N, C-alpha and C positions, 0 to 999 in steps of 0.2 A: 246623841244630843246634837241639835242643830244650832242652838245658840244659848248663851248664858251671859246675860247683860244686866246692869243695874236697872231698877225700876223705882219710881217714886210716885206716891199718891199724896199730894200736898206736901207735908214735911215728914212723911213716914217713908223710910227708905227700905228697899228689899231687893229681890232678884226676880228676873223673868227668865224662864227656861223654855226652850223649844225641844220637843222630843218626838222622834219619828219611831213608830212601833214597827216590829218585824212584819206585821200584817199589812203595812201601808197606812195605818192610821197616823194622825198627827195630833199632838197635844201642845198647848201653851199653858204654862203654869206660872202663877205669881205667888211668891212666898215672902211673908213679912213677919218679923219678930217685933211685937209692939205691946208694951205694958205687960210683959211677962206672959204673953200669949202668942201662939204661932197661928198665923192666918195663912191659909192656902186657898187659892181659887184656880180651878183647872177647867179648861175648855178642850173638848176632844172632837175631832172630825173623823168619822169612820172612813175606811178605805174607799167606800162607794161614793163619797161626796163630802160636801161641806166646804164652803169657801174660806180661805185664810182670813179674809176680812171679818167673817162671822165669828170665827173662834177668837180672834183678837178683840173684837168688840165685847164679847162676853167676858173674857179674861181681864179686861181693863175696866169692868163695871164696878169693881170693889171701891168703896169710898169710906174714908175715915172722917167722921164729922165733928170730932171734938176739938180740932185745932191743935192737937198735940204733936209731938215729934219723938222719934227714937234716935235722934242725933242732937248733939249740943249745938248751940249757936256758933261756937268756934269751928266745929266740923262743917257746918253748912257754909260758913264764910270761906273756909278752905276750898270747898267744892266750887264756889263762885270764882275764887281767885285762880283756880286751875284752868278755867275756861274764860279768859278775859275777852271782852268784846262780843260775847255770844248772848243773844237776847232770849235766853231761856234759863230755867233753873235746872242745872245738871243733876242727874241722879246719883252721881258719885265720880270718883277720880277716873274710873274706867268706862265712863259713859261714852259710847262710840260717836256721839255727836260733838264731843269736845275735841277741838283741833289740836290741843297740846296736852294730852292726858299725862298725869304723873302717877307713880305708884302710891297706893294708900299706905300711910305710915302706921 
């Protein structure tokens, strides 16, 4: 595994994983638990090619269009408070873009 970080699509929170295969292939996976369903999107580049930008672009193409969330308003507010002064909506307490992350309770 090359990375395991929080990912957010609008107000639906999940994880993004990077996996390097034994054959040199690379995969990027997004996983979300939303409305009692598991959503997974995977982009894979074979060892012979495929740019990292292409696999990220596909993996990040999933969209939830109903405006719902799998976090409470209180949890989302706590994410924002954990990253004061940052002009983005953090994906969670362990978002690497957050300058002062705190452990999730």
